[in-house]
N, CA and C atoms as an extended XYZ file, in Angstrom:
627
Properties=species:S:1:pos:R:3:atomname:S:1:resname:S:1:resid:I:1 pbc="F F F"
N        56.701       72.314       31.891 N   UNK     1
C        56.878       72.799       33.257 CA  UNK     1
C        55.534       73.127       33.896 C   UNK     1
N        54.639       73.673       33.104 N   UNK     2
C        53.307       74.002       33.624 CA  UNK     2
C        52.595       72.758       34.105 C   UNK     2
N        52.761       71.661       33.305 N   UNK     3
C        52.131       70.398       33.698 CA  UNK     3
C        52.686       69.907       35.026 C   UNK     3
N        54.030       70.039       35.177 N   UNK     4
C        54.662       69.600       36.433 CA  UNK     4
C        54.151       70.394       37.613 C   UNK     4
N        54.001       71.715       37.402 N   UNK     5
C        53.484       72.559       38.480 CA  UNK     5
C        52.075       72.153       38.844 C   UNK     5
N        51.275       71.874       37.804 N   UNK     6
C        49.890       71.452       38.034 CA  UNK     6
C        49.835       70.153       38.822 C   UNK     6
N        50.691       69.188       38.389 N   UNK     7
C        50.716       67.889       39.073 CA  UNK     7
C        51.187       68.036       40.516 C   UNK     7
N        52.235       68.863       40.702 N   UNK     8
C        52.767       69.069       42.048 CA  UNK     8
C        51.722       69.729       42.931 C   UNK     8
N        51.031       70.728       42.337 N   UNK     9
C        49.991       71.406       43.100 CA  UNK     9
C        48.870       70.469       43.480 C   UNK     9
N        48.465       69.611       42.544 N   UNK    10
C        47.395       68.648       42.801 CA  UNK    10
C        47.808       67.663       43.886 C   UNK    10
N        49.080       67.193       43.792 N   UNK    11
C        49.587       66.248       44.803 CA  UNK    11
C        49.616       66.890       46.175 C   UNK    11
N        50.074       68.153       46.214 N   UNK    12
C        50.134       68.864       47.489 CA  UNK    12
C        48.761       69.018       48.108 C   UNK    12
N        47.764       69.356       47.263 N   UNK    13
C        46.397       69.500       47.760 CA  UNK    13
C        45.855       68.160       48.256 C   UNK    13
N        46.190       67.085       47.525 N   UNK    14
C        45.719       65.754       47.924 CA  UNK    14
C        46.308       65.342       49.269 C   UNK    14
N        47.613       65.627       49.436 N   UNK    15
C        48.270       65.291       50.700 CA  UNK    15
C        47.667       66.084       51.848 C   UNK    15
N        47.444       67.398       51.595 N   UNK    16
C        46.850       68.257       52.625 CA  UNK    16
C        45.453       67.786       52.999 C   UNK    16
N        44.664       67.439       51.974 N   UNK    17
C        43.308       66.948       52.222 CA  UNK    17
C        43.323       65.641       52.990 C   UNK    17
N        44.269       64.759       52.610 N   UNK    18
C        44.387       63.472       53.286 CA  UNK    18
C        44.776       63.651       54.753 C   UNK    18
N        45.725       64.569       54.994 N   UNK    19
C        46.145       64.840       56.370 CA  UNK    19
C        45.009       65.436       57.194 C   UNK    19
N        44.253       66.319       56.578 N   UNK    20
C        43.114       66.927       57.271 CA  UNK    20
C        42.062       65.882       57.610 C   UNK    20
N        41.838       64.955       56.655 N   UNK    21
C        40.865       63.899       56.878 CA  UNK    21
C        41.308       62.994       58.031 C   UNK    21
N        42.587       62.640       58.043 N   UNK    22
C        43.109       61.790       59.119 CA  UNK    22
C        43.017       62.498       60.464 C   UNK    22
N        43.284       63.803       60.446 N   UNK    23
C        43.206       64.590       61.684 CA  UNK    23
C        41.781       64.584       62.228 C   UNK    23
N        40.814       64.800       61.350 N   UNK    24
C        39.411       64.820       61.762 CA  UNK    24
C        38.985       63.452       62.290 C   UNK    24
N        39.395       62.388       61.578 N   UNK    25
C        39.047       61.039       62.012 CA  UNK    25
C        39.673       60.717       63.360 C   UNK    25
N        40.929       61.149       63.555 N   UNK    26
C        41.603       60.917       64.837 CA  UNK    26
C        40.882       61.630       65.968 C   UNK    26
N        40.508       62.879       65.752 N   UNK    27
C        39.791       63.644       66.772 CA  UNK    27
C        38.455       62.976       67.096 C   UNK    27
N        37.725       62.573       66.041 N   UNK    28
C        36.431       61.925       66.253 CA  UNK    28
C        36.602       60.590       66.971 C   UNK    28
N        37.605       59.826       66.540 N   UNK    29
C        37.854       58.530       67.169 CA  UNK    29
C        38.244       58.659       68.629 C   UNK    29
N        39.107       59.624       68.921 N   UNK    30
C        39.521       59.836       70.306 CA  UNK    30
C        38.373       60.351       71.157 C   UNK    30
N        37.496       61.156       70.543 N   UNK    31
C        36.317       61.616       71.277 CA  UNK    31
C        35.427       60.445       71.667 C   UNK    31
N        35.248       59.510       70.713 N   UNK    32
C        34.438       58.327       70.988 CA  UNK    32
C        35.081       57.459       72.069 C   UNK    32
N        36.392       57.219       71.961 N   UNK    33
C        37.085       56.389       72.943 CA  UNK    33
C        37.059       57.037       74.331 C   UNK    33
N        37.181       58.357       74.365 N   UNK    34
C        37.107       59.073       75.641 CA  UNK    34
C        35.741       58.893       76.280 C   UNK    34
N        34.691       59.007       75.468 N   UNK    35
C        33.332       58.829       75.984 CA  UNK    35
C        33.125       57.416       76.512 C   UNK    35
N        33.667       56.424       75.804 N   UNK    36
C        33.541       55.033       76.246 CA  UNK    36
C        34.226       54.830       77.597 C   UNK    36
N        35.431       55.402       77.747 N   UNK    37
C        36.167       55.284       79.010 CA  UNK    37
C        35.375       55.920       80.145 C   UNK    37
N        34.805       57.090       79.904 N   UNK    38
C        34.030       57.781       80.943 CA  UNK    38
C        32.827       56.946       81.364 C   UNK    38
N        32.067       56.461       80.386 N   UNK    39
C        30.855       55.687       80.688 CA  UNK    39
C        31.194       54.392       81.416 C   UNK    39
N        32.202       53.670       80.935 N   UNK    40
C        32.566       52.392       81.551 CA  UNK    40
C        33.073       52.579       82.984 C   UNK    40
N        33.860       53.644       83.215 N   UNK    41
C        34.374       53.848       84.561 CA  UNK    41
C        33.286       54.300       85.519 C   UNK    41
N        32.344       55.092       85.036 N   UNK    42
C        31.202       55.474       85.883 CA  UNK    42
C        30.369       54.240       86.224 C   UNK    42
N        30.202       53.348       85.247 N   UNK    43
C        29.494       52.089       85.502 CA  UNK    43
C        30.271       51.245       86.495 C   UNK    43
N        31.596       51.185       86.303 N   UNK    44
C        32.443       50.369       87.173 CA  UNK    44
C        32.441       50.875       88.604 C   UNK    44
N        32.213       52.173       88.789 N   UNK    45
C        32.229       52.733       90.141 CA  UNK    45
C        31.099       52.187       91.013 C   UNK    45
N        30.125       51.526       90.378 N   UNK    46
C        29.020       50.920       91.133 CA  UNK    46
C        29.282       49.448       91.439 C   UNK    46
N        30.396       48.900       90.906 N   UNK    47
C        30.721       47.484       91.101 CA  UNK    47
C        31.959       47.387       91.982 C   UNK    47
N        31.774       47.052       93.239 N   UNK    48
C        32.892       47.033       94.179 CA  UNK    48
C        33.275       45.602       94.569 C   UNK    48
N        34.572       45.356       94.561 N   UNK    49
C        35.137       44.129       95.109 CA  UNK    49
C        36.118       44.575       96.180 C   UNK    49
N        35.659       44.600       97.426 N   UNK    50
C        36.477       45.191       98.479 CA  UNK    50
C        36.254       46.692       98.489 C   UNK    50
N        37.250       47.475       98.890 N   UNK    51
C        37.065       48.920       99.012 CA  UNK    51
C        37.054       49.672       97.687 C   UNK    51
N        37.515       49.049       96.609 N   UNK    52
C        37.614       49.742       95.328 CA  UNK    52
C        36.744       49.073       94.278 C   UNK    52
N        36.356       49.885       93.283 N   UNK    53
C        35.585       49.331       92.176 CA  UNK    53
C        36.524       48.645       91.192 C   UNK    53
N        35.969       47.736       90.421 N   UNK    54
C        36.756       47.053       89.411 CA  UNK    54
C        36.961       47.995       88.219 C   UNK    54
N        38.077       47.881       87.547 N   UNK    55
C        38.386       48.743       86.399 CA  UNK    55
C        37.954       48.061       85.107 C   UNK    55
N        37.021       48.707       84.392 N   UNK    56
C        36.533       48.154       83.133 CA  UNK    56
C        37.088       48.889       81.919 C   UNK    56
N        37.903       49.899       82.169 N   UNK    57
C        38.331       50.778       81.075 CA  UNK    57
C        39.649       50.386       80.416 C   UNK    57
N        40.326       49.368       80.931 N   UNK    58
C        41.641       49.038       80.387 CA  UNK    58
C        41.565       48.546       78.945 C   UNK    58
N        40.499       47.817       78.597 N   UNK    59
C        40.355       47.324       77.218 CA  UNK    59
C        40.234       48.472       76.209 C   UNK    59
N        39.320       49.443       76.414 N   UNK    60
C        39.264       50.558       75.454 CA  UNK    60
C        40.528       51.409       75.446 C   UNK    60
N        41.216       51.490       76.578 N   UNK    61
C        42.483       52.219       76.618 CA  UNK    61
C        43.506       51.524       75.707 C   UNK    61
N        43.536       50.196       75.754 N   UNK    62
C        44.457       49.430       74.905 CA  UNK    62
C        44.107       49.623       73.429 C   UNK    62
N        42.812       49.597       73.107 N   UNK    63
C        42.377       49.800       71.722 CA  UNK    63
C        42.809       51.181       71.234 C   UNK    63
N        42.561       52.203       72.052 N   UNK    64
C        42.953       53.560       71.673 CA  UNK    64
C        44.444       53.685       71.457 C   UNK    64
N        45.226       53.082       72.351 N   UNK    65
C        46.684       53.140       72.235 CA  UNK    65
C        47.173       52.413       70.991 C   UNK    65
N        46.533       51.288       70.673 N   UNK    66
C        46.946       50.497       69.513 CA  UNK    66
C        46.610       51.195       68.194 C   UNK    66
N        45.446       51.827       68.147 N   UNK    67
C        44.993       52.450       66.904 CA  UNK    67
C        45.665       53.801       66.667 C   UNK    67
N        45.731       54.617       67.703 N   UNK    68
C        46.183       55.996       67.526 CA  UNK    68
C        47.588       56.272       68.053 C   UNK    68
N        48.124       55.383       68.886 N   UNK    69
C        49.472       55.589       69.398 CA  UNK    69
C        49.522       55.662       70.918 C   UNK    69
N        50.747       55.630       71.433 N   UNK    70
C        50.921       55.614       72.887 CA  UNK    70
C        50.346       56.858       73.544 C   UNK    70
N        50.395       57.993       72.822 N   UNK    71
C        49.867       59.235       73.393 CA  UNK    71
C        48.367       59.110       73.658 C   UNK    71
N        47.669       58.363       72.796 N   UNK    72
C        46.233       58.150       72.981 CA  UNK    72
C        45.984       57.306       74.227 C   UNK    72
N        46.833       56.287       74.432 N   UNK    73
C        46.718       55.481       75.640 CA  UNK    73
C        46.945       56.317       76.885 C   UNK    73
N        47.932       57.211       76.826 N   UNK    74
C        48.218       58.081       77.968 CA  UNK    74
C        47.039       59.011       78.249 C   UNK    74
N        46.450       59.576       77.195 N   UNK    75
C        45.300       60.472       77.368 CA  UNK    75
C        44.103       59.730       77.959 C   UNK    75
N        43.789       58.568       77.417 N   UNK    76
C        42.649       57.789       77.912 CA  UNK    76
C        42.888       57.336       79.351 C   UNK    76
N        44.151       57.015       79.678 N   UNK    77
C        44.485       56.672       81.058 CA  UNK    77
C        44.286       57.850       81.990 C   UNK    77
N        44.604       59.048       81.507 N   UNK    78
C        44.383       60.264       82.301 CA  UNK    78
C        42.897       60.483       82.549 C   UNK    78
N        42.090       60.291       81.513 N   UNK    79
C        40.636       60.422       81.656 CA  UNK    79
C        40.114       59.414       82.674 C   UNK    79
N        40.606       58.187       82.574 N   UNK    80
C        40.248       57.141       83.539 CA  UNK    80
C        40.553       57.601       84.966 C   UNK    80
N        41.746       58.168       85.184 N   UNK    81
C        42.131       58.636       86.511 CA  UNK    81
C        41.248       59.759       87.007 C   UNK    81
N        40.912       60.692       86.131 N   UNK    82
C        40.050       61.818       86.519 CA  UNK    82
C        38.676       61.316       86.959 C   UNK    82
N        38.124       60.354       86.222 N   UNK    83
C        36.804       59.814       86.572 CA  UNK    83
C        36.862       59.067       87.901 C   UNK    83
N        37.957       58.368       88.161 N   UNK    84
C        38.110       57.697       89.460 CA  UNK    84
C        38.052       58.717       90.586 C   UNK    84
N        38.717       59.845       90.413 N   UNK    85
C        38.719       60.892       91.436 CA  UNK    85
C        37.336       61.518       91.603 C   UNK    85
N        36.669       61.787       90.478 N   UNK    86
C        35.369       62.446       90.538 CA  UNK    86
C        34.263       61.531       91.029 C   UNK    86
N        34.415       60.235       90.814 N   UNK    87
C        33.363       59.282       91.198 CA  UNK    87
C        33.353       58.986       92.690 C   UNK    87
N        34.388       59.420       93.403 N   UNK    88
C        34.459       59.156       94.835 CA  UNK    88
C        35.088       57.829       95.182 C   UNK    88
N        35.624       57.137       94.182 N   UNK    89
C        36.207       55.822       94.424 CA  UNK    89
C        37.483       55.903       95.259 C   UNK    89
N        38.110       57.082       95.257 N   UNK    90
C        39.344       57.264       96.031 CA  UNK    90
C        39.117       58.156       97.251 C   UNK    90
N        37.869       58.250       97.689 N   UNK    91
C        37.513       59.181       98.768 CA  UNK    91
C        38.296       58.930      100.051 C   UNK    91
N        38.464       57.660      100.411 N   UNK    92
C        39.165       57.337      101.667 CA  UNK    92
C        40.601       57.850      101.639 C   UNK    92
N        41.244       57.756      100.491 N   UNK    93
C        42.622       58.224      100.372 CA  UNK    93
C        42.691       59.746      100.262 C   UNK    93
N        41.690       60.353       99.629 N   UNK    94
C        41.653       61.804       99.518 CA  UNK    94
C        41.602       62.465      100.889 C   UNK    94
N        40.912       61.827      101.823 N   UNK    95
C        40.823       62.373      103.176 CA  UNK    95
C        42.161       62.319      103.907 C   UNK    95
N        42.988       61.363      103.530 N   UNK    96
C        44.292       61.202      104.190 CA  UNK    96
C        45.332       62.138      103.582 C   UNK    96
N        45.434       62.128      102.251 N   UNK    97
C        46.434       62.944      101.559 CA  UNK    97
C        45.883       63.281      100.176 C   UNK    97
N        45.314       64.471      100.054 N   UNK    98
C        44.640       64.855       98.802 CA  UNK    98
C        45.608       64.895       97.629 C   UNK    98
N        46.724       65.587       97.795 N   UNK    99
C        47.686       65.709       96.699 CA  UNK    99
C        48.283       64.352       96.338 C   UNK    99
N        48.636       63.563       97.350 N   UNK   100
C        49.192       62.232       97.102 CA  UNK   100
C        48.216       61.337       96.363 C   UNK   100
N        46.934       61.461       96.692 N   UNK   101
C        45.912       60.662       96.017 CA  UNK   101
C        45.776       61.069       94.561 C   UNK   101
N        45.722       62.369       94.312 N   UNK   102
C        45.590       62.860       92.938 CA  UNK   102
C        46.780       62.413       92.093 C   UNK   102
N        47.986       62.560       92.646 N   UNK   103
C        49.184       62.141       91.910 CA  UNK   103
C        49.148       60.648       91.612 C   UNK   103
N        48.833       59.846       92.626 N   UNK   104
C        48.821       58.383       92.467 CA  UNK   104
C        47.803       57.941       91.435 C   UNK   104
N        46.582       58.450       91.542 N   UNK   105
C        45.500       58.021       90.651 CA  UNK   105
C        45.775       58.436       89.206 C   UNK   105
N        46.231       59.661       89.010 N   UNK   106
C        46.481       60.124       87.647 CA  UNK   106
C        47.702       59.455       87.028 C   UNK   106
N        48.760       59.294       87.810 N   UNK   107
C        49.987       58.685       87.286 CA  UNK   107
C        49.760       57.221       86.929 C   UNK   107
N        49.029       56.495       87.755 N   UNK   108
C        48.798       55.081       87.452 CA  UNK   108
C        47.911       54.915       86.218 C   UNK   108
N        46.952       55.818       86.035 N   UNK   109
C        46.111       55.755       84.845 CA  UNK   109
C        46.895       56.053       83.581 C   UNK   109
N        47.659       57.154       83.618 N   UNK   110
C        48.481       57.520       82.460 CA  UNK   110
C        49.517       56.432       82.170 C   UNK   110
N        50.135       55.915       83.222 N   UNK   111
C        51.149       54.876       83.047 CA  UNK   111
C        50.584       53.620       82.416 C   UNK   111
N        49.392       53.208       82.854 N   UNK   112
C        48.771       52.003       82.289 CA  UNK   112
C        48.525       52.165       80.796 C   UNK   112
N        47.995       53.327       80.394 N   UNK   113
C        47.738       53.565       78.985 CA  UNK   113
C        49.003       53.736       78.170 C   UNK   113
N        49.954       54.483       78.717 N   UNK   114
C        51.208       54.746       78.024 CA  UNK   114
C        51.999       53.471       77.768 C   UNK   114
N        52.226       52.680       78.811 N   UNK   115
C        53.078       51.501       78.669 CA  UNK   115
C        52.391       50.387       77.883 C   UNK   115
N        51.071       50.255       78.012 N   UNK   116
C        50.381       49.244       77.209 CA  UNK   116
C        50.471       49.614       75.731 C   UNK   116
N        50.390       50.925       75.433 N   UNK   117
C        50.543       51.372       74.048 CA  UNK   117
C        51.931       51.117       73.502 C   UNK   117
N        52.941       51.392       74.305 N   UNK   118
C        54.323       51.166       73.876 CA  UNK   118
C        54.593       49.671       73.652 C   UNK   118
N        54.056       48.836       74.538 N   UNK   119
C        54.241       47.389       74.402 CA  UNK   119
C        53.571       46.889       73.124 C   UNK   119
N        52.362       47.371       72.871 N   UNK   120
C        51.666       46.941       71.657 CA  UNK   120
C        52.452       47.331       70.414 C   UNK   120
N        52.893       48.587       70.365 N   UNK   121
C        53.643       49.066       69.203 CA  UNK   121
C        54.928       48.287       68.987 C   UNK   121
N        55.564       47.882       70.065 N   UNK   122
C        56.831       47.161       69.966 CA  UNK   122
C        56.641       45.747       69.417 C   UNK   122
N        55.444       45.178       69.623 N   UNK   123
C        55.239       43.769       69.273 CA  UNK   123
C        54.297       43.531       68.100 C   UNK   123
N        53.576       44.551       67.663 N   UNK   124
C        52.515       44.321       66.676 CA  UNK   124
C        53.023       43.786       65.341 C   UNK   124
N        54.218       44.183       64.927 N   UNK   125
C        54.738       43.720       63.641 CA  UNK   125
C        55.135       42.248       63.683 C   UNK   125
N        55.433       41.758       64.881 N   UNK   126
C        55.803       40.343       65.023 CA  UNK   126
C        54.553       39.463       65.098 C   UNK   126
N        53.611       39.871       65.940 N   UNK   127
C        52.379       39.094       66.081 CA  UNK   127
C        51.340       39.961       66.790 C   UNK   127
N        50.218       40.223       66.123 N   UNK   128
C        49.212       41.116       66.686 CA  UNK   128
C        48.562       40.547       67.938 C   UNK   128
N        48.358       39.233       67.951 N   UNK   129
C        47.726       38.620       69.125 CA  UNK   129
C        48.660       38.683       70.329 C   UNK   129
N        49.926       38.413       70.088 N   UNK   130
C        50.910       38.517       71.166 CA  UNK   130
C        50.982       39.959       71.658 C   UNK   130
N        50.907       40.913       70.720 N   UNK   131
C        50.959       42.329       71.081 CA  UNK   131
C        49.779       42.714       71.963 C   UNK   131
N        48.578       42.255       71.605 N   UNK   132
C        47.377       42.589       72.380 CA  UNK   132
C        47.415       41.927       73.748 C   UNK   132
N        47.778       40.647       73.786 N   UNK   133
C        47.847       39.945       75.073 CA  UNK   133
C        48.887       40.604       75.981 C   UNK   133
N        50.023       40.949       75.422 N   UNK   134
C        51.083       41.585       76.210 CA  UNK   134
C        50.634       42.955       76.723 C   UNK   134
N        49.962       43.709       75.868 N   UNK   135
C        49.429       45.005       76.294 CA  UNK   135
C        48.349       44.823       77.351 C   UNK   135
N        47.544       43.758       77.174 N   UNK   136
C        46.490       43.464       78.141 CA  UNK   136
C        47.033       43.078       79.510 C   UNK   136
N        48.197       42.479       79.531 N   UNK   137
C        48.853       42.149       80.797 CA  UNK   137
C        49.521       43.394       81.383 C   UNK   137
N        50.126       44.182       80.503 N   UNK   138
C        50.861       45.362       80.947 CA  UNK   138
C        49.962       46.377       81.646 C   UNK   138
N        48.776       46.623       81.090 N   UNK   139
C        47.896       47.665       81.636 CA  UNK   139
C        47.542       47.437       83.103 C   UNK   139
N        46.989       46.278       83.501 N   UNK   140
C        46.673       46.091       84.918 CA  UNK   140
C        47.899       45.980       85.807 C   UNK   140
N        49.003       45.425       85.268 N   UNK   141
C        50.230       45.323       86.070 CA  UNK   141
C        50.752       46.713       86.413 C   UNK   141
N        50.814       47.591       85.416 N   UNK   142
C        51.293       48.955       85.656 CA  UNK   142
C        50.309       49.715       86.545 C   UNK   142
N        49.025       49.575       86.265 N   UNK   143
C        47.999       50.254       87.062 CA  UNK   143
C        48.112       49.880       88.536 C   UNK   143
N        48.208       48.578       88.814 N   UNK   144
C        48.310       48.100       90.192 CA  UNK   144
C        49.675       48.419       90.795 C   UNK   144
N        50.724       48.250       89.989 N   UNK   145
C        52.078       48.506       90.483 CA  UNK   145
C        52.276       49.949       90.916 C   UNK   145
N        51.785       50.893       90.109 N   UNK   146
C        51.924       52.306       90.458 CA  UNK   146
C        51.027       52.684       91.635 C   UNK   146
N        49.918       51.981       91.786 N   UNK   147
C        49.086       52.187       92.976 CA  UNK   147
C        49.857       51.790       94.231 C   UNK   147
N        50.557       50.673       94.176 N   UNK   148
C        51.355       50.222       95.323 CA  UNK   148
C        52.479       51.213       95.624 C   UNK   148
N        53.103       51.741       94.564 N   UNK   149
C        54.149       52.746       94.762 CA  UNK   149
C        53.567       53.964       95.478 C   UNK   149
N        52.387       54.389       95.048 N   UNK   150
C        51.725       55.516       95.691 CA  UNK   150
C        51.416       55.249       97.151 C   UNK   150
N        51.010       54.015       97.447 N   UNK   151
C        50.736       53.644       98.845 CA  UNK   151
C        51.987       53.808       99.703 C   UNK   151
N        53.112       53.341       99.187 N   UNK   152
C        54.364       53.421       99.948 CA  UNK   152
C        54.853       54.866      100.084 C   UNK   152
N        54.624       55.681       99.066 N   UNK   153
C        55.117       57.057       99.095 CA  UNK   153
C        54.267       57.980       99.966 C   UNK   153
N        52.947       57.776       99.950 N   UNK   154
C        52.066       58.774      100.557 CA  UNK   154
C        51.206       58.287      101.727 C   UNK   154
N        51.014       56.976      101.872 N   UNK   155
C        49.978       56.533      102.800 CA  UNK   155
C        50.408       55.484      103.825 C   UNK   155
N        51.676       55.129      103.874 N   UNK   156
C        52.090       54.014      104.714 CA  UNK   156
C        51.759       54.190      106.202 C   UNK   156
N        51.969       55.364      106.808 N   UNK   157
C        51.603       55.500      108.229 CA  UNK   157
C        50.118       55.213      108.479 C   UNK   157
N        49.274       55.739      107.589 N   UNK   158
C        47.831       55.516      107.743 CA  UNK   158
C        47.462       54.063      107.473 C   UNK   158
N        48.049       53.484      106.425 N   UNK   159
C        47.762       52.088      106.106 CA  UNK   159
C        48.202       51.171      107.242 C   UNK   159
N        49.319       51.483      107.862 N   UNK   160
C        49.798       50.695      109.002 CA  UNK   160
C        48.784       50.734      110.141 C   UNK   160
N        48.188       51.899      110.359 N   UNK   161
C        47.145       52.016      111.381 CA  UNK   161
C        45.916       51.209      110.998 C   UNK   161
N        45.528       51.288      109.728 N   UNK   162
C        44.369       50.532      109.265 CA  UNK   162
C        44.601       49.031      109.402 C   UNK   162
N        45.833       48.597      109.180 N   UNK   163
C        46.144       47.162      109.209 CA  UNK   163
C        46.046       46.581      110.615 C   UNK   163
N        46.307       47.398      111.630 N   UNK   164
C        46.248       46.900      113.009 CA  UNK   164
C        47.299       45.835      113.249 C   UNK   164
N        46.851       44.676      113.707 N   UNK   165
C        47.771       43.571      113.986 CA  UNK   165
C        48.120       42.756      112.745 C   UNK   165
N        47.418       43.001      111.643 N   UNK   166
C        47.672       42.262      110.406 CA  UNK   166
C        48.939       42.790      109.728 C   UNK   166
N        49.782       41.911      109.180 N   UNK   167
C        50.953       42.380      108.427 CA  UNK   167
C        50.549       43.371      107.347 C   UNK   167
N        51.307       44.458      107.222 N   UNK   168
C        50.921       45.553      106.319 CA  UNK   168
C        50.796       45.087      104.872 C   UNK   168
N        51.789       44.338      104.373 N   UNK   169
C        51.740       43.888      102.985 CA  UNK   169
C        50.557       42.965      102.736 C   UNK   169
N        50.280       42.108      103.695 N   UNK   170
C        49.107       41.218      103.561 CA  UNK   170
C        47.829       42.042      103.522 C   UNK   170
N        47.777       43.075      104.334 N   UNK   171
C        46.601       43.952      104.377 CA  UNK   171
C        46.430       44.665      103.032 C   UNK   171
N        47.532       45.150      102.477 N   UNK   172
C        47.462       45.856      101.203 CA  UNK   172
C        47.017       44.919      100.080 C   UNK   172
N        47.668       43.748      100.020 N   UNK   173
C        47.365       42.805       98.939 CA  UNK   173
C        45.930       42.288       99.034 C   UNK   173
N        45.535       41.885      100.229 N   UNK   174
C        44.198       41.313      100.412 CA  UNK   174
C        43.131       42.401      100.446 C   UNK   174
N        43.415       43.480      101.174 N   UNK   175
C        42.400       44.509      101.368 CA  UNK   175
C        42.227       45.453      100.193 C   UNK   175
N        43.329       45.841       99.556 N   UNK   176
C        43.241       46.833       98.491 CA  UNK   176
C        43.196       46.223       97.100 C   UNK   176
N        44.045       45.226       96.872 N   UNK   177
C        44.110       44.626       95.536 CA  UNK   177
C        43.072       43.525       95.384 C   UNK   177
N        43.066       42.596       96.364 N   UNK   178
C        42.040       41.566       96.410 CA  UNK   178
C        41.824       40.857       95.099 C   UNK   178
N        40.549       40.831       94.681 N   UNK   179
C        40.190       40.165       93.435 CA  UNK   179
C        40.270       41.091       92.229 C   UNK   179
N        40.427       42.374       92.475 N   UNK   180
C        40.393       43.348       91.376 CA  UNK   180
C        41.433       43.059       90.300 C   UNK   180
N        42.690       42.893       90.737 N   UNK   181
C        43.757       42.696       89.757 CA  UNK   181
C        43.552       41.438       88.918 C   UNK   181
N        43.325       40.263       89.515 N   UNK   182
C        43.146       39.079       88.665 CA  UNK   182
C        41.930       39.166       87.756 C   UNK   182
N        40.851       39.799       88.227 N   UNK   183
C        39.662       39.928       87.387 CA  UNK   183
C        39.922       40.876       86.224 C   UNK   183
N        40.587       42.003       86.495 N   UNK   184
C        40.935       42.942       85.422 CA  UNK   184
C        41.846       42.269       84.395 C   UNK   184
N        42.783       41.473       84.879 N   UNK   185
C        43.695       40.761       83.983 CA  UNK   185
C        42.933       39.750       83.137 C   UNK   185
N        42.032       39.002       83.757 N   UNK   186
C        41.258       37.993       83.030 CA  UNK   186
C        40.341       38.640       81.994 C   UNK   186
N        39.760       39.798       82.325 N   UNK   187
C        38.900       40.505       81.370 CA  UNK   187
C        39.695       40.883       80.126 C   UNK   187
N        40.883       41.443       80.329 N   UNK   188
C        41.719       41.838       79.198 CA  UNK   188
C        42.114       40.651       78.337 C   UNK   188
N        42.486       39.543       78.991 N   UNK   189
C        42.898       38.360       78.241 CA  UNK   189
C        41.706       37.736       77.511 C   UNK   189
N        40.539       37.740       78.165 N   UNK   190
C        39.349       37.175       77.537 CA  UNK   190
C        38.912       37.990       76.325 C   UNK   190
N        39.165       39.298       76.366 N   UNK   191
C        38.762       40.178       75.275 CA  UNK   191
C        39.846       40.349       74.217 C   UNK   191
N        40.963       39.626       74.366 N   UNK   192
C        42.096       39.839       73.460 CA  UNK   192
C        41.721       39.639       71.999 C   UNK   192
N        40.978       38.582       71.696 N   UNK   193
C        40.577       38.319       70.308 CA  UNK   193
C        39.664       39.421       69.790 C   UNK   193
N        38.733       39.843       70.652 N   UNK   194
C        37.814       40.919       70.271 CA  UNK   194
C        38.587       42.209       70.020 C   UNK   194
N        39.566       42.482       70.875 N   UNK   195
C        40.364       43.707       70.727 CA  UNK   195
C        41.133       43.696       69.418 C   UNK   195
N        41.727       42.541       69.076 N   UNK   196
C        42.455       42.421       67.800 CA  UNK   196
C        41.511       42.700       66.632 C   UNK   196
N        40.299       42.159       66.693 N   UNK   197
C        39.318       42.360       65.625 CA  UNK   197
C        38.935       43.828       65.509 C   UNK   197
N        38.702       44.477       66.640 N   UNK   198
C        38.318       45.890       66.645 CA  UNK   198
C        39.437       46.749       66.062 C   UNK   198
N        40.669       46.477       66.485 N   UNK   199
C        41.815       47.241       65.982 CA  UNK   199
C        41.939       47.086       64.467 C   UNK   199
N        41.811       45.845       63.992 N   UNK   200
C        41.905       45.592       62.555 CA  UNK   200
C        40.814       46.304       61.778 C   UNK   200
N        39.589       46.280       62.299 N   UNK   201
C        38.458       46.918       61.623 CA  UNK   201
C        38.639       48.432       61.568 C   UNK   201
N        39.026       49.026       62.698 N   UNK   202
C        39.201       50.484       62.747 CA  UNK   202
C        40.319       50.925       61.816 C   UNK   202
N        41.425       50.192       61.815 N   UNK   203
C        42.545       50.569       60.950 CA  UNK   203
C        42.176       50.421       59.478 C   UNK   203
N        41.422       49.396       59.151 N   UNK   204
C        40.982       49.209       57.767 CA  UNK   204
C        40.058       50.344       57.353 C   UNK   204
N        39.168       50.748       58.254 N   UNK   205
C        38.252       51.846       57.975 CA  UNK   205
C        39.017       53.137       57.752 C   UNK   205
N        40.018       53.389       58.598 N   UNK   206
C        40.823       54.599       58.467 CA  UNK   206
C        41.601       54.613       57.157 C   UNK   206
N        42.090       53.446       56.744 N   UNK   207
C        42.884       53.349       55.527 CA  UNK   207
C        42.032       53.603       54.278 C   UNK   207
N        40.752       53.259       54.354 N   UNK   208
C        39.863       53.401       53.210 CA  UNK   208
C        39.378       54.832       53.030 C   UNK   208
N        39.589       55.683       54.043 N   UNK   209
C        39.062       57.043       53.958 CA  UNK   209
C        40.137       58.049       53.582 C   UNK   209
């Protein structure tokens, strides 16, 4: 019985140590991914296609969601949204409706990370490449889609004034979305192989520790 107690105690300590190690690695990994999102979005704020900057953070958001879970994607998406607000990229909308802008920017960021993470998790066991490509498509679609929802909920009277004689939907699609969405989508698809490699490497590293 003493031997069993010793073995059980040793196993319990090993499990506790392993859990602590995973917790520390997760915190460190999320800290790194958060820093990458901040730096990339600050860099992206200097690259404008039309009135808005291009989004470069969707790829690291997908990696974070794939490695650590959907909650990580949601957190990184939230960080992305906060940086968009702080960088002044949404200044024109903040002047029109501050609360509506904050809600729209944060919700679309969280949604992009959350849903891309859920899509990846749902498909990864079937095919990792399909999972990454699908997540890569989901992130910009959700990001842009929720932005459009925000436009309709909070800014339509102002946008109608901005559009003038131009049809409102044409103004929104051409003026606000423009080249941003297709370029963001192409970046994610072009990086799909790299993302799969990064995910595999990080998971292998985590498993070895």
